[in-house]
C-alpha positions in Angstrom: -111.5 98.9 11.0 -111.4 95.8 8.5 -112.5 96.7 4.7 -115.0 94.7 3.5 -114.5 92.1 0.5 -116.2 94.3 -2.3 -114.4 97.6 -1.6 -110.9 95.7 -1.2 -112.0 94.0 -5.0 -112.9 98.0 -6.0 -110.3 99.8 -5.1 -107.4 97.3 -7.0 -109.6 97.5 -10.1 -109.2 101.3 -9.9 -105.5 101.3 -9.2 -105.0 98.6 -11.7 -105.2 100.0 -15.0 -105.6 97.0 -16.9 -108.4 95.4 -14.3 -110.3 98.4 -15.5 -110.1 97.8 -19.2 -111.3 94.3 -18.2 -114.0 95.8 -16.4 -115.1 98.1 -18.6 -115.4 96.1 -21.4 -116.9 93.3 -19.6 -119.7 96.0 -19.0 -119.9 96.5 -22.9 -120.0 93.3 -23.8 -122.6 92.9 -21.5 -124.6 95.0 -22.6 -124.2 94.9 -26.3 -125.3 91.3 -25.6 -128.3 92.2 -23.6 -129.4 94.3 -26.5 -128.8 91.5 -28.9 -131.0 88.9 -27.1 -133.8 91.6 -27.2 -133.4 92.0 -30.5 -133.2 88.3 -31.5 -136.6 87.3 -29.5 -138.4 90.5 -31.0 -137.1 89.0 -34.4 -138.0 85.5 -33.7 -141.9 86.6 -32.6 -142.1 88.4 -35.8 -140.1 85.8 -37.9 -143.4 83.4 -36.4 -146.2 86.2 -37.3 -144.9 86.2 -40.5 -145.0 82.6 -41.2 -148.2 82.2 -39.1 -149.3 84.8 -42.3 -148.0 82.8 -45.3 -149.2 79.8 -43.6 -152.8 80.5 -43.8 -152.3 82.7 -47.2 -150.8 79.1 -48.5 -154.1 77.6 -47.4 -156.1 80.3 -49.3 -154.5 80.1 -52.3 -154.9 76.1 -52.4 -158.6 76.7 -51.6 -158.7 78.9 -54.8 -157.1 76.2 -57.3 -159.1 73.3 -55.7 -162.4 76.1 -56.8 -161.1 76.9 -60.2 -159.9 73.0 -60.8 -163.8 72.0 -59.8 -165.3 74.7 -62.0 -161.9 74.9 -65.2 -164.8 72.8 -67.8 -168.4 74.7 -66.3 -166.4 78.4 -66.8 -164.9 77.6 -69.9 -168.0 75.6 -71.6 -170.0 78.6 -70.4 -168.2 81.1 -71.4 -167.5 79.5 -74.9 -170.8 78.8 -76.0 -172.2 82.3 -75.7 -169.5 84.4 -76.7 -167.0 84.1 -79.6 -164.5 85.8 -81.7 -165.4 88.0 -84.9 -164.4 87.3 -88.3 -162.4 90.1 -90.2 -165.1 90.4 -92.5 -167.9 91.5 -89.8 -165.5 94.6 -88.0 -167.6 96.9 -90.8 -170.7 95.3 -90.0 -170.7 95.7 -86.4 -171.6 98.9 -86.9 -174.5 98.0 -88.5 -175.3 95.9 -84.7 -174.1 99.1 -82.8 -176.0 101.9 -85.1 -179.9 100.9 -83.5 -179.1 100.1 -79.9 -176.8 103.5 -79.6 -178.9 105.3 -81.9 -182.2 104.9 -79.3 -180.6 107.0 -77.0 -178.9 109.7 -79.5 -180.2 110.0 -83.0 -177.0 111.6 -83.8 -174.5 108.9 -82.3 -171.0 109.0 -84.1 -169.5 105.6 -84.2 -165.7 105.3 -86.2 -163.6 102.6 -86.1 -159.8 103.9 -84.4 -157.7 101.0 -85.5 -156.2 101.0 -89.0 -156.9 97.8 -91.6 -153.3 97.1 -90.4 -153.7 97.4 -86.3 -156.7 95.3 -86.7 -154.8 92.2 -89.0 -151.9 92.2 -86.3 -153.6 93.2 -83.3 -156.9 91.2 -83.9 -159.3 93.2 -82.4 -160.9 96.7 -83.3 -161.3 99.5 -81.3 -165.0 101.5 -82.3 -165.0 105.2 -80.4 -168.2 106.3 -79.6 -169.5 109.7 -78.4 -173.0 109.7 -77.1 -175.0 112.7 -76.0 -177.0 111.2 -73.1 -179.5 114.0 -72.2 -182.0 112.2 -70.3 -182.3 108.9 -71.5 -179.8 107.4 -68.7 -181.8 104.3 -68.2 -181.8 103.6 -71.9 -177.5 103.4 -71.8 -178.2 100.6 -69.0 -179.9 98.8 -71.3 -177.7 98.9 -73.9 -174.9 97.9 -72.2 -177.2 94.8 -71.8 -177.4 94.3 -75.0 -174.0 95.0 -75.8 -173.1 92.2 -73.6 -175.5 89.2 -74.5 -174.1 89.8 -78.0 -172.8 86.4 -79.2 -169.2 88.5 -79.9 -166.3 88.8 -76.8 -166.2 92.6 -76.6 -164.4 94.4 -73.8 -165.4 98.6 -73.1 -162.7 101.0 -72.3 -161.3 104.1 -72.0 -165.0 105.2 -70.5 -165.8 109.0 -70.1 -168.4 110.4 -68.5 -169.1 114.4 -69.5 -170.3 116.8 -67.3 -172.3 119.7 -68.2 -173.4 122.8 -65.4 -177.0 123.8 -65.4 -178.6 125.7 -63.1 -176.2 125.4 -60.5 -176.6 121.6 -61.2 -173.9 119.2 -63.1 -175.8 116.9 -65.2 -174.7 114.3 -67.6 -174.5 115.4 -71.1 -171.9 113.1 -73.1 -170.5 109.8 -73.0 -167.3 108.9 -74.8 -166.2 105.3 -74.8 -164.3 102.1 -77.0 -165.3 98.9 -77.8 -163.4 96.7 -78.2 -164.2 93.8 -80.4 -161.6 90.8 -80.6 -161.6 88.9 -83.5 -159.7 85.3 -84.9 
């Protein structure tokens, strides 16, 4: 009975140590090649998806830049026609502006200037700490905030806190504590 050529080759490989090593190395390299090809195509697909995402984001940024450029003059002019920086001499009188607004809610409102004179001069803003008992006048507070933002000064409300008290198993708004920052020239 004749041996098939495949079995003859297989028999030679098993007997010869050099051939066995070469076949084993060939199998390992083939396996590594397949893994590297799969990884390459996988990363290639991810890279293409990332490039599409980047292109879309660039289009969005360009669109936003064009919108800003078109409306730049309108936005700046509108803001600075209505608002302005306060003078240093208006730091104390600003309290006189705040008192009538806030006293409609709480007649015992505490308004303190937190910034020292040196801080006001160097930072170019003054911080007013306000503690306001709200009680049942929540609606008035939103009107007060509207009036503050309608003022002709550039202001910002920072560090806004609402304190609640438990009354008859219900938490009710008791006090509002916030800081108004007045920006100076």
